[in-house]
C-alpha positions as CSV (number, residue, x, y, z in Angstrom):
1,M,-29.2,-21.9,16.7
2,P,-32.1,-19.9,15.2
3,A,-35.3,-21.9,14.4
4,D,-34.8,-21.6,10.7
5,A,-31.1,-22.5,10.8
6,A,-31.8,-26.2,10.1
7,T,-33.6,-25.2,6.9
8,Q,-30.8,-22.8,5.9
9,I,-28.1,-25.4,6.4
10,Q,-29.7,-28.3,4.5
11,P,-27.7,-30.0,1.8
12,A,-28.1,-28.8,-1.8
13,S,-30.9,-30.4,-3.7
14,A,-31.0,-31.2,-7.4
15,L,-33.0,-28.0,-7.9
16,D,-30.4,-26.0,-6.0
17,E,-27.6,-27.4,-8.3
18,L,-29.7,-26.5,-11.3
19,C,-30.1,-22.9,-10.0
20,I,-26.4,-22.7,-9.4
21,N,-25.5,-23.9,-12.9
22,T,-28.1,-21.5,-14.3
23,I,-26.2,-18.6,-12.7
24,R,-22.9,-20.0,-14.0
25,F,-24.0,-20.3,-17.6
26,L,-25.8,-17.0,-17.7
27,A,-22.4,-15.4,-16.9
28,V,-20.5,-17.7,-19.3
29,D,-22.9,-17.0,-22.2
30,A,-23.1,-13.2,-21.5
31,V,-19.4,-12.8,-21.5
32,Q,-19.0,-15.0,-24.6
33,Q,-21.6,-13.0,-26.5
34,A,-20.0,-9.7,-25.5
35,H,-16.5,-11.0,-26.4
36,S,-15.5,-9.2,-23.1
37,G,-15.8,-9.7,-19.4
38,H,-14.8,-11.8,-16.4
39,P,-16.5,-15.3,-16.4
40,G,-14.3,-17.0,-13.8
41,M,-15.4,-15.4,-10.6
42,P,-19.2,-15.8,-11.3
43,M,-18.5,-19.5,-12.1
44,G,-16.6,-20.0,-8.9
45,D,-18.9,-18.0,-6.7
46,A,-22.3,-19.1,-8.0
47,A,-23.0,-21.5,-5.2
48,M,-22.0,-19.0,-2.5
49,G,-24.0,-16.2,-4.1
50,Y,-27.0,-18.5,-4.6
51,T,-26.9,-19.7,-1.0
52,L,-26.8,-16.2,0.4
53,W,-29.6,-14.9,-1.8
54,D,-31.8,-17.9,-1.6
55,R,-31.5,-18.7,2.1
56,F,-30.5,-15.5,3.9
57,L,-30.9,-12.3,2.1
58,K,-34.0,-10.2,2.9
59,F,-35.1,-8.0,0.0
60,N,-38.1,-7.1,-2.1
61,P,-37.5,-7.2,-5.8
62,R,-40.6,-5.1,-6.4
63,D,-39.2,-2.3,-4.2
64,P,-35.4,-2.2,-4.4
65,N,-35.3,0.7,-2.1
66,W,-37.2,-0.8,0.8
67,P,-35.4,0.8,3.8
68,N,-35.0,-2.3,5.9
69,R,-33.7,-4.6,3.2
70,D,-30.4,-6.4,3.6
71,R,-27.6,-4.7,1.7
72,F,-25.6,-6.8,-0.7
73,V,-22.3,-5.4,-2.1
74,L,-20.4,-7.2,-4.8
75,S,-17.0,-5.7,-4.0
76,A,-15.4,-7.8,-6.8
77,G,-17.2,-5.6,-9.4
78,H,-15.5,-7.3,-12.3
79,G,-17.6,-10.4,-11.5
80,C,-20.8,-8.3,-12.0
81,M,-22.5,-11.0,-14.1
82,L,-22.9,-12.9,-10.9
83,L,-25.0,-10.0,-9.5
84,Y,-26.9,-9.4,-12.8
85,A,-27.8,-13.1,-13.0
86,L,-29.1,-13.0,-9.4
87,L,-31.0,-9.8,-9.9
88,Y,-32.7,-11.3,-13.0
89,L,-33.5,-14.6,-11.5
90,Y,-34.9,-13.2,-8.3
91,G,-37.3,-10.8,-10.0
92,Y,-35.7,-7.4,-10.2
93,D,-36.6,-5.2,-13.1
94,L,-33.7,-6.6,-15.1
95,P,-35.0,-8.4,-18.2
96,L,-33.1,-11.3,-19.8
97,E,-32.5,-9.2,-22.8
98,E,-30.3,-6.9,-20.7
99,I,-28.3,-9.9,-19.7
100,K,-27.8,-10.7,-23.4
101,N,-26.8,-7.0,-23.9
102,F,-24.1,-7.2,-21.3
103,R,-21.4,-4.6,-21.7
104,Q,-23.1,-2.9,-24.7
105,F,-23.7,0.8,-25.2
106,G,-26.9,1.9,-23.6
107,S,-27.5,-1.3,-21.6
108,I,-28.2,-1.4,-17.9
109,T,-25.7,-4.2,-17.5
110,P,-22.4,-2.3,-17.7
111,G,-19.0,-4.0,-17.4
112,H,-18.8,-3.1,-13.7
113,A,-22.0,-2.6,-11.7
114,E,-23.1,1.0,-11.3
115,H,-25.5,2.3,-8.6
116,G,-28.4,4.1,-10.2
117,K,-28.1,2.4,-13.5
118,T,-29.3,-1.2,-12.6
119,P,-32.1,-1.8,-10.1
120,G,-30.8,-3.6,-7.0
121,V,-27.2,-2.4,-7.3
122,E,-26.4,-0.9,-4.0
123,V,-23.0,0.7,-4.8
124,T,-20.7,1.4,-7.8
125,S,-18.0,-1.2,-7.4
126,G,-15.1,-1.8,-9.7
127,P,-11.9,-0.4,-8.3
128,L,-11.0,-3.1,-5.9
129,G,-11.4,-2.6,-2.2
130,Q,-13.9,0.3,-2.6
131,G,-16.9,-2.0,-2.2
132,I,-15.8,-3.4,1.2
133,A,-15.1,0.1,2.4
134,N,-18.5,1.3,1.1
135,A,-20.1,-1.6,3.0
136,V,-18.5,-0.4,6.2
137,G,-20.3,2.9,5.6
138,L,-23.5,1.0,4.9
139,A,-23.1,-0.9,8.2
140,I,-22.4,2.3,10.1
141,A,-25.5,3.9,8.6
142,E,-27.6,0.9,9.8
143,A,-26.2,1.0,13.2
144,S,-26.5,4.7,13.6
145,L,-30.2,4.8,12.5
146,A,-31.0,1.8,14.6
147,A,-29.5,3.5,17.7
148,T,-31.2,6.7,17.0
149,Y,-34.7,5.6,16.0
150,N,-35.4,2.0,17.2
151,R,-37.4,1.6,20.3
152,P,-38.3,-1.5,22.4
153,G,-40.6,-3.6,20.3
154,F,-39.9,-1.5,17.2
155,P,-36.7,-2.7,15.5
156,L,-37.5,-0.5,12.5
157,I,-33.9,-0.5,11.2
158,D,-32.6,-4.0,11.6
159,H,-30.8,-5.7,8.8
160,Y,-27.4,-7.1,7.6
161,T,-24.8,-5.8,5.2
162,Y,-23.2,-8.6,3.1
163,V,-20.2,-8.5,0.9
164,I,-18.6,-10.8,-1.6
165,A,-15.0,-9.9,-2.0
166,S,-12.2,-11.1,-4.1
167,D,-8.5,-11.7,-3.4
168,G,-7.8,-8.3,-5.0
169,D,-10.2,-6.6,-2.6
170,I,-8.4,-8.1,0.3
171,M,-5.0,-7.0,-1.0
172,E,-6.0,-3.4,-1.6
173,G,-5.0,-1.1,1.3
174,V,-8.4,0.7,1.4
175,S,-10.1,-2.5,2.6
176,A,-7.6,-2.9,5.4
177,E,-8.2,0.7,6.6
178,A,-11.9,0.2,6.5
179,A,-11.8,-3.2,8.2
180,S,-9.7,-1.9,11.0
181,L,-12.4,0.8,11.8
182,A,-15.2,-1.7,11.4
183,G,-13.6,-4.0,14.0
184,H,-13.1,-1.0,16.3
185,L,-16.8,0.0,16.0
186,Q,-17.9,-3.7,16.5
187,L,-20.2,-3.6,13.5
188,G,-21.8,-7.0,14.2
189,K,-24.2,-6.9,11.2
190,L,-21.4,-6.7,8.6
191,I,-20.6,-10.0,7.0
192,V,-17.9,-10.4,4.4
193,L,-17.5,-13.6,2.2
194,W,-14.0,-13.7,0.8
195,S,-13.9,-15.7,-2.5
196,D,-10.5,-17.3,-1.8
197,N,-9.8,-18.6,-5.3
198,R,-6.1,-17.9,-5.1
199,V,-5.8,-16.6,-8.6
200,T,-5.2,-13.1,-10.0
201,I,-4.4,-11.8,-13.4
202,E,-0.7,-12.5,-13.2
203,G,-1.1,-16.0,-11.9
204,G,-1.5,-17.6,-8.4
205,T,-1.8,-15.3,-5.5
206,N,1.3,-17.0,-3.9
207,L,3.3,-14.8,-6.2
208,T,2.7,-11.9,-3.9
209,F,0.1,-12.8,-1.2
210,T,1.2,-15.3,1.4
211,E,0.0,-13.6,4.6
212,D,-2.4,-15.2,7.1
213,V,-5.5,-13.2,6.1
214,L,-7.7,-14.7,8.8
215,A,-5.2,-13.9,11.5
216,R,-5.1,-10.3,10.2
217,Y,-8.9,-9.9,10.3
218,A,-9.0,-11.5,13.8
219,A,-6.5,-8.9,14.9
220,Y,-8.8,-6.2,13.5
221,G,-11.4,-7.5,15.9
222,W,-13.5,-9.6,13.4
223,Q,-15.0,-13.1,13.9
224,V,-13.2,-15.3,11.3
225,Q,-14.3,-18.6,9.8
226,R,-13.1,-20.8,7.0
227,V,-15.3,-22.7,4.5
228,L,-13.4,-25.5,2.8
229,D,-15.7,-26.0,-0.1
230,G,-17.4,-23.0,-1.6
231,N,-19.5,-25.2,-3.9
232,D,-21.3,-26.8,-0.9
233,P,-24.3,-24.6,0.1
234,A,-24.6,-26.4,3.4
235,Q,-21.0,-25.3,4.5
236,V,-21.6,-21.7,3.3
237,A,-24.9,-21.6,5.1
238,A,-23.5,-22.9,8.3
239,A,-20.9,-20.2,8.3
240,L,-23.5,-17.5,7.7
241,V,-25.6,-18.8,10.5
242,L,-22.6,-18.4,12.9
243,A,-21.9,-15.0,11.5
244,Q,-25.4,-13.8,12.1
245,A,-25.2,-15.1,15.7
246,E,-22.1,-12.9,16.3
247,T,-23.4,-9.5,17.4
248,Q,-20.3,-7.8,18.8
249,R,-17.9,-8.3,15.9
250,P,-18.1,-8.1,12.1
251,S,-17.6,-11.4,10.4
252,F,-15.1,-12.5,7.8
253,I,-15.6,-15.9,6.1
254,A,-12.9,-17.3,3.9
255,V,-14.6,-19.4,1.3
256,R,-12.4,-21.7,-0.8
257,T,-13.7,-21.3,-4.4
258,H,-12.3,-22.2,-7.8
259,I,-12.2,-19.5,-10.5
260,G,-13.7,-20.8,-13.7
261,Y,-15.3,-23.7,-11.9
262,G,-16.2,-26.5,-14.3
263,S,-14.0,-25.4,-17.2
264,P,-11.8,-28.4,-18.1
265,H,-8.8,-26.4,-19.2
266,K,-9.2,-23.0,-17.5
267,Q,-10.4,-23.7,-13.9
268,D,-8.0,-22.4,-11.3
269,T,-6.0,-20.5,-13.9
270,A,-5.6,-16.8,-14.7
271,A,-7.0,-17.5,-18.1
272,A,-10.5,-17.7,-16.5
273,H,-10.3,-14.3,-15.0
274,G,-10.7,-11.5,-17.5
275,E,-11.6,-12.9,-20.9
276,P,-14.3,-15.2,-22.5
277,L,-13.7,-18.9,-22.2
278,G,-13.9,-19.3,-26.0
279,R,-16.5,-21.1,-28.0
280,E,-14.8,-24.5,-27.7
281,E,-14.2,-24.2,-24.0
282,V,-17.8,-23.1,-23.4
283,Q,-19.0,-26.3,-25.1
284,L,-16.6,-28.4,-23.0
285,T,-17.6,-26.7,-19.8
286,K,-21.3,-27.3,-20.5
287,Q,-20.6,-30.9,-21.3
288,H,-18.6,-31.3,-18.1
289,L,-21.3,-29.9,-15.9
290,G,-24.1,-31.6,-17.8
291,W,-25.6,-28.4,-19.2
292,P,-27.4,-28.3,-22.6
293,Q,-25.3,-26.9,-25.4
294,E,-28.3,-24.9,-26.8
295,P,-29.9,-22.6,-26.4
296,A,-27.6,-20.0,-24.9
297,F,-28.9,-18.1,-21.9
298,L,-31.0,-21.1,-20.9
299,V,-33.1,-20.6,-17.8
300,P,-35.1,-23.7,-16.9
301,D,-38.7,-23.1,-16.0
302,Q,-38.3,-24.7,-12.6
303,V,-35.3,-22.5,-11.8
304,L,-37.2,-19.3,-12.6
305,A,-40.3,-20.5,-10.6
306,H,-38.1,-21.3,-7.6
307,C,-36.2,-18.1,-7.6
308,R,-39.2,-15.9,-8.3
309,R,-40.7,-17.0,-5.1
310,A,-38.6,-14.3,-3.6
311,V,-41.1,-11.7,-5.0
312,A,-43.9,-12.9,-2.7
313,R,-41.5,-13.5,0.1
314,G,-40.1,-10.0,-0.1
315,Q,-43.5,-8.4,-0.4
316,A,-44.6,-10.2,2.8
317,W,-41.4,-9.1,4.6
318,Q,-42.0,-5.5,3.6
319,M,-45.7,-5.6,4.4
320,E,-44.9,-6.9,7.9
321,W,-42.3,-4.2,8.3
322,Q,-44.8,-1.5,7.0
323,T,-47.3,-2.6,9.6
324,M,-44.7,-2.1,12.3
325,R,-43.8,1.2,10.8
326,Q,-47.4,2.4,11.0
327,A,-47.6,1.3,14.7
328,Y,-44.3,3.1,15.3
329,A,-45.7,6.3,13.8
330,R,-48.7,6.2,16.1
331,E,-46.4,5.6,19.1
332,F,-43.6,8.0,18.2
333,P,-44.9,10.4,15.6
334,D,-42.1,12.9,15.8
335,L,-39.4,10.3,15.4
336,A,-41.3,8.6,12.6
337,Q,-41.7,11.9,10.7
338,E,-38.1,12.8,11.0
339,L,-36.9,9.3,9.9
340,E,-39.3,9.4,6.9
341,R,-38.0,12.8,5.9
342,R,-34.4,11.7,6.2
343,L,-34.9,8.5,4.2
344,S,-36.8,10.5,1.5
345,R,-33.8,12.9,1.3
346,Q,-35.9,15.9,2.0
347,L,-34.4,18.9,3.8
348,P,-36.4,20.3,6.8
349,P,-38.0,23.7,6.4
350,A,-35.7,26.7,7.2
351,W,-32.8,24.4,7.9
352,D,-30.4,27.3,7.0
353,R,-32.1,29.9,9.1
354,D,-29.1,30.2,11.5
355,I,-26.3,30.4,8.9
356,P,-24.5,33.6,10.0
357,V,-23.7,36.7,8.0
358,F,-20.2,37.6,9.1
359,P,-19.6,41.3,9.9
360,T,-16.2,42.7,9.4
361,D,-15.6,43.1,13.1
362,H,-15.6,39.3,13.4
363,G,-12.5,39.0,11.3
364,P,-10.0,38.3,10.0
365,V,-10.9,34.7,10.1
366,A,-9.7,31.6,8.3
367,T,-12.3,30.1,6.1
368,R,-11.8,26.7,7.8
369,S,-12.8,28.4,11.1
370,A,-15.8,30.1,9.4
371,S,-16.7,26.7,8.0
372,G,-16.7,25.2,11.5
373,Q,-19.1,28.0,12.7
374,V,-21.5,27.4,9.8
375,L,-21.3,23.6,10.3
376,N,-22.4,24.1,13.9
377,A,-25.1,26.6,12.9
378,I,-26.8,24.1,10.6
379,A,-26.1,20.8,12.5
380,P,-28.9,21.2,15.1
381,H,-31.4,21.5,12.2
382,L,-30.0,18.6,10.2
383,P,-29.7,15.4,12.2
384,E,-28.6,13.7,9.0
385,L,-25.4,15.7,8.9
386,M,-22.7,13.3,10.0
387,G,-18.9,13.0,9.4
388,G,-15.5,13.6,10.7
389,S,-11.9,13.8,9.6
390,G,-8.7,11.8,9.2
391,D,-7.5,12.6,12.7
392,L,-7.4,16.3,11.9
393,A,-10.7,17.6,13.4
394,P,-9.0,20.3,15.5
395,S,-7.4,21.7,12.3
396,T,-10.2,21.2,9.9
397,K,-12.8,22.5,12.4
398,T,-15.2,19.7,11.6
399,V,-16.5,18.7,15.0
400,I,-20.3,19.0,15.6
401,K,-20.5,20.3,19.1
402,K,-22.9,18.3,21.2
403,G,-23.1,15.8,18.4
404,G,-21.5,13.0,20.3
405,T,-18.8,10.6,19.2
406,L,-19.6,7.5,17.2
407,Q,-18.3,4.5,19.1
408,A,-19.4,1.0,19.6
409,T,-21.0,2.1,22.9
410,H,-22.5,5.2,21.3
411,L,-23.6,4.4,17.8
412,C,-25.9,7.5,17.6
413,G,-22.9,9.8,17.7
414,R,-22.5,12.1,14.8
415,N,-18.8,12.8,14.9
416,V,-16.8,10.0,13.2
417,H,-13.2,9.5,14.1
418,F,-11.9,7.9,10.9
419,G,-8.3,7.8,12.2
420,I,-5.4,8.3,9.8
421,R,-7.2,6.5,7.0
422,E,-8.1,9.1,4.4
423,H,-8.8,6.5,1.6
424,A,-11.2,4.5,3.7
425,M,-12.8,7.7,5.0
426,G,-13.7,8.8,1.5
427,A,-15.2,5.3,0.7
428,I,-17.0,5.1,4.0
429,V,-18.5,8.5,3.5
430,N,-19.8,7.3,0.1
431,G,-21.3,4.3,1.8
432,L,-23.3,6.5,4.1
433,A,-24.5,8.5,1.1
434,Y,-25.5,5.3,-0.8
435,Y,-27.5,4.2,2.2
436,G,-29.6,7.4,2.4
437,G,-30.8,9.3,5.4
438,F,-27.4,11.0,5.8
439,I,-25.5,14.0,4.4
440,P,-22.0,12.8,5.2
441,Y,-18.8,14.7,5.1
442,G,-15.1,13.8,5.4
443,A,-12.2,16.2,6.0
444,T,-8.5,16.4,5.7
445,F,-5.8,18.7,4.3
446,L,-6.0,19.5,0.6
447,V,-2.7,18.0,-0.1
448,F,-4.0,14.6,1.2
449,S,-6.9,14.7,-1.2
450,D,-4.6,12.5,-3.3
451,Y,-5.3,9.6,-0.9
452,M,-9.0,10.1,-1.5
453,R,-9.2,10.6,-5.2
454,P,-10.7,7.1,-6.0
455,P,-13.8,7.6,-3.8
456,I,-14.2,11.2,-4.8
457,R,-14.3,10.1,-8.4
458,L,-16.8,7.4,-7.6
459,A,-18.9,9.8,-5.7
460,A,-19.1,12.0,-8.8
461,L,-19.8,9.0,-11.0
462,S,-22.6,7.9,-8.8
463,K,-24.0,11.4,-8.1
464,L,-23.7,11.0,-4.4
465,H,-24.7,13.7,-1.9
466,T,-21.3,13.8,-0.2
467,I,-19.3,16.7,1.1
468,F,-15.5,16.6,1.1
469,I,-13.8,19.3,3.2
470,F,-10.2,20.2,2.5
471,T,-8.3,22.8,4.5
472,H,-4.8,24.2,4.4
473,D,-5.4,25.1,0.8
474,S,-2.2,26.8,-0.5
475,L,1.4,27.9,0.0
476,G,0.0,29.7,3.0
477,V,0.4,26.5,4.9
478,G,4.0,27.7,5.4
479,E,6.6,26.0,7.5
480,D,5.5,22.5,6.8
481,G,7.0,22.9,3.4
482,P,6.3,21.5,-0.1
483,T,5.2,18.1,1.1
484,H,2.2,19.8,2.8
485,Q,1.6,22.7,0.4
486,P,-0.9,21.8,-2.3
487,V,-0.1,23.0,-5.8
488,E,-1.7,20.8,-8.4
489,H,-4.6,19.6,-6.3
490,L,-7.2,22.2,-7.3
491,L,-6.7,21.4,-10.9
492,A,-6.8,17.6,-10.2
493,L,-10.1,17.9,-8.4
494,R,-11.6,20.3,-11.0
495,A,-10.8,17.7,-13.6
496,I,-13.4,15.2,-12.2
497,P,-16.7,15.5,-14.1
498,G,-19.7,16.3,-12.0
499,L,-17.7,17.5,-9.0
500,L,-18.2,21.0,-7.6
501,V,-15.0,22.4,-6.2
502,I,-15.7,25.6,-4.2
503,R,-12.8,27.7,-2.9
504,P,-14.4,30.6,-1.0
505,A,-12.6,34.0,-0.5
506,D,-13.9,34.7,3.0
507,A,-16.3,33.7,5.8
508,N,-19.4,34.9,3.9
509,E,-18.5,33.0,0.7
510,T,-17.9,30.0,3.0
511,A,-21.4,30.3,4.4
512,A,-22.8,30.5,0.9
513,A,-20.7,27.4,-0.1
514,W,-22.2,25.4,2.8
515,R,-25.7,26.4,1.8
516,L,-25.0,25.1,-1.7
517,A,-23.3,21.9,-0.5
518,I,-26.3,21.0,1.6
519,S,-28.9,21.8,-1.0
520,R,-27.2,20.2,-4.0
521,Q,-28.3,16.5,-4.1
522,E,-27.2,15.6,-7.6
523,G,-23.5,15.2,-6.9
524,P,-20.7,15.7,-4.4
525,V,-19.2,19.1,-3.4
526,V,-15.6,19.9,-2.3
527,L,-15.0,22.8,0.0
528,V,-11.4,24.1,-0.2
529,L,-10.6,26.2,2.8
530,S,-7.7,28.3,4.1
531,R,-5.5,27.8,7.1
532,Q,-4.5,31.5,7.4
533,N,-6.9,34.2,8.5
534,L,-8.5,36.2,5.8
535,P,-10.4,39.6,5.9
536,I,-14.1,39.4,5.9
537,L,-15.8,40.9,2.8
538,D,-18.3,43.4,4.2
539,P,-21.7,42.7,2.6
540,A,-22.5,46.4,2.8
541,T,-19.5,47.2,0.6
542,Y,-19.7,44.0,-1.5
543,P,-23.4,43.0,-1.5
544,Q,-22.8,40.3,-4.2
545,V,-20.8,38.3,-1.7
546,L,-24.0,36.9,-0.3
547,S,-25.5,35.9,-3.6
548,G,-22.7,35.4,-6.0
549,V,-21.3,31.9,-5.1
550,P,-24.1,29.9,-6.8
551,H,-23.1,31.6,-10.1
552,G,-19.5,30.3,-9.7
553,G,-18.0,33.6,-10.7
554,Y,-19.3,37.1,-10.1
555,I,-18.3,40.7,-10.1
556,L,-17.2,41.4,-6.6
557,A,-15.9,44.9,-7.1
558,E,-16.4,47.1,-10.1
559,A,-13.9,49.6,-11.3
560,P,-13.6,52.4,-8.7
561,A,-16.1,55.2,-8.9
562,G,-18.1,53.3,-11.5
563,G,-15.5,53.8,-14.2
564,T,-15.1,51.7,-17.3
565,P,-12.8,48.8,-16.4
566,H,-9.5,48.5,-18.3
567,V,-8.7,45.0,-17.0
568,V,-10.5,42.1,-15.2
569,M,-8.7,40.7,-12.3
570,A,-10.0,37.2,-11.4
571,A,-9.0,35.2,-8.4
572,T,-10.1,32.4,-6.0
573,G,-9.9,32.0,-2.3
574,S,-7.3,34.0,-0.4
575,E,-6.0,35.6,-3.6
576,V,-9.2,37.6,-4.0
577,H,-8.0,39.9,-1.3
578,L,-4.8,40.5,-3.1
579,A,-6.8,41.4,-6.2
580,L,-8.8,43.9,-4.2
581,A,-5.6,45.5,-2.9
582,A,-4.2,45.7,-6.4
583,R,-7.5,47.3,-7.6
584,E,-7.1,50.1,-5.0
585,A,-3.4,50.6,-5.7
586,L,-3.8,50.7,-9.5
587,A,-6.7,53.2,-9.2
588,E,-4.2,55.7,-8.1
589,E,-2.5,55.3,-11.5
590,N,-5.9,55.6,-13.2
591,I,-5.9,52.0,-14.1
592,Q,-9.5,50.8,-13.6
593,V,-9.7,47.2,-12.4
594,R,-12.8,45.0,-12.1
595,V,-12.4,42.2,-9.5
596,V,-14.1,38.9,-10.2
597,S,-14.3,36.3,-7.5
598,F,-14.3,32.7,-8.9
599,P,-15.3,30.4,-6.0
600,C,-16.4,27.6,-8.3
601,W,-15.3,27.3,-11.9
602,E,-17.7,24.4,-12.6
603,L,-20.7,26.6,-11.7
604,F,-19.5,29.5,-13.7
605,Q,-19.0,27.3,-16.8
606,N,-22.6,26.2,-16.5
607,Q,-23.9,29.8,-16.7
608,P,-25.2,31.1,-20.0
609,S,-22.5,32.5,-22.3
610,A,-24.1,36.0,-22.0
611,Y,-23.6,36.0,-18.2
612,Q,-20.0,34.7,-18.6
613,E,-19.2,37.5,-21.1
614,E,-20.8,40.1,-18.9
615,V,-18.6,39.1,-16.0
616,C,-15.4,38.6,-18.1
617,P,-15.9,40.6,-21.3
618,P,-13.7,38.9,-24.0
619,Q,-12.4,42.3,-25.2
620,L,-10.9,43.1,-21.8
621,P,-7.5,41.8,-20.7
622,L,-7.6,39.3,-17.8
623,V,-5.2,38.9,-14.9
624,A,-5.8,35.6,-13.1
625,I,-4.5,35.0,-9.6
626,E,-4.5,31.6,-7.8
627,A,-2.0,29.8,-5.6
628,G,-2.1,26.7,-7.8
629,V,-0.8,25.5,-11.1
630,S,-1.6,27.8,-14.1
631,L,-2.9,25.0,-16.3
632,G,-6.4,25.2,-15.0
633,W,-6.9,28.7,-16.2
634,Q,-6.6,27.7,-19.9
635,P,-10.4,28.1,-20.6
636,Y,-10.1,31.7,-19.7
637,I,-6.9,32.4,-21.6
638,R,-7.7,33.9,-25.0
639,R,-4.2,34.8,-26.3
640,D,-0.9,35.6,-24.6
641,T,-1.2,39.4,-25.0
642,Q,-4.7,39.4,-23.4
643,T,-4.0,37.3,-20.3
644,A,-1.5,37.1,-17.4
645,V,-1.7,34.2,-14.9
646,I,0.0,34.6,-11.5
647,A,0.2,31.0,-10.4
648,V,2.5,28.3,-9.0
649,D,4.1,26.0,-11.5
650,R,6.6,24.5,-9.1
651,F,6.6,23.0,-5.6
652,G,6.5,25.2,-2.5
653,A,9.1,25.9,0.2
654,S,9.5,25.7,3.9
655,A,9.1,29.1,5.5
656,P,6.4,31.2,7.2
657,G,3.3,31.3,5.0
658,P,3.4,35.1,4.2
659,V,7.1,34.7,3.2
660,V,6.4,31.9,0.8
661,L,3.5,33.7,-0.8
662,R,5.5,36.8,-1.2
663,E,8.5,35.0,-2.7
664,Y,6.3,33.2,-5.1
665,G,4.8,36.4,-6.5
666,F,1.7,36.6,-4.5
667,N,2.4,40.2,-3.4
668,L,1.0,43.6,-4.3
669,K,4.1,44.8,-6.1
670,N,4.2,41.8,-8.5
671,V,0.5,41.8,-9.2
672,C,0.6,45.5,-10.1
673,E,3.7,45.1,-12.3
674,R,2.2,42.1,-14.2
675,T,-1.0,44.1,-14.7
676,R,0.8,47.1,-16.2
677,E,2.8,44.8,-18.5
678,L,-0.3,43.1,-19.7
679,L,-2.0,46.4,-20.5
680,Q,1.1,47.5,-22.4
681,R,1.1,44.3,-24.4
682,A,-2.6,44.7,-25.1
683,K,-2.1,48.2,-26.4
684,A,0.8,47.1,-28.6
């Protein structure tokens, strides 16, 4: 038993109970004043949260980003008043006024905790299960950096990742996917406290949830424990001490709690979950627990003094660590410099110097294959680049050669085998990005982006520097048929605010897309890549191919012989080559076509209107070509007589890819016919 274990496991004092009740009633009063929120979970978990923060968690409230702090994830994001109360009491930059402003416009205490909005919030939780899966990513990050940079006598990266999770978190499938991988990787510094209060919105969990959860987590390879009384800090602490002592397995602690603890009429009922207790019940609860009726938001002086000791404690921890860091820098200057650069999210000089320019004699080549070449050109210069696929690396071309495989016995490996767990992959990749020091990526087929939509959305909401790679991007997938042929997926991804979706037309646009994905740190990027081989756009013939992608849309090929264009033909991805072929064919009929490549609509829409109108003059008819649903082209459709959209508004078919594309109208004859018809309508 560690030397300080006896102190950690001591029974609760009167001051401890006062602190616990302060947390409870800050939550009760905040929810009541907001007329909205979830009081039950903070009331039931206050003792568990207090025990963790007061006796175990290492952090510095004056520097929430101290690299070697313990990470705390409240996966049950609806109970965020528990977290806000702890952040306030323990000295983070979260004033009591913000607690009183809970769930109000402009406050830093939103209804579910958001990373980047509130100091000390590690991840954006809310959708259940995401926080646990994020925490697996955080634990992988800690293990990877420790394996890469720690040296004997210098445990520079050495901390725990703690989670408080609800029944709903444990029910969600994403947590099961992530827990399975965590057990396989033997993430011994990951500790999950399950608030086993046995109540959900519809009633008792026994309506739907009667499995042996501890047996399931034991089967995943976790250490499992049960705490019978979550209101007893000594029992919670004893379980945490045992969890810290287990180094080869992540730990799962089932803590029996009571939702709405202390409420005479609502404890252990669904009524305590997602609505204020009500003025009368608040009064009764305060009376029952011996708490003063007035004032609301009461914080006794002795409670604040006790909790705020964490400030000096945290500063001492960080100062001690900083001393070790300075000694480390003297002993291992190159490693120290690289780690500092990674943690500060700075790219190394000339990281992109080896990105190839693809000549035509290297093609045709699928953009997924070109992507793999670019990935391996930049990986040696970017040790922070780390990721993998959902068991599809040979198809998505996302293996970092000589990068090693992340396993329990090789935690410095850069290739992560996520297994067939796309949902968890997305959330774990986000966890790596939350941690810092990594540019993570996850890959699968575009049609399976449906499994990953929740973490992709949260990556955009949290402005994470994550890269999602989706291959097999169209009907060109072929024989696998409509279940594997994406149709609506491009539109679905483009609908997410703050997400850049890039569908390059060839290898050179793919290289430019990678350069943009690495350098853009204010949000996630999606790369949408082809399975089928595509011609390479010769930079000598199409010089804009090397510089146009950051504009989102650009003139790839002007009307032949410099003539005045009669029509603009806009396309993305593989369909750009069809537009170029139509341009040549129609030139023989004296129809002058300007071809515009649209690799990223979001970037194009952010360009000045003058640029947009220069590329796509509003007076010219427009032919749009994309192997996806037509709905996404609405911003570019001015009136029916001015626009033709060649798209796919139905599911695909099982046949060789070229046959499916031809039968669905992605052929030269149809594109030329539709263009002629459009011009005739425009003249009329």
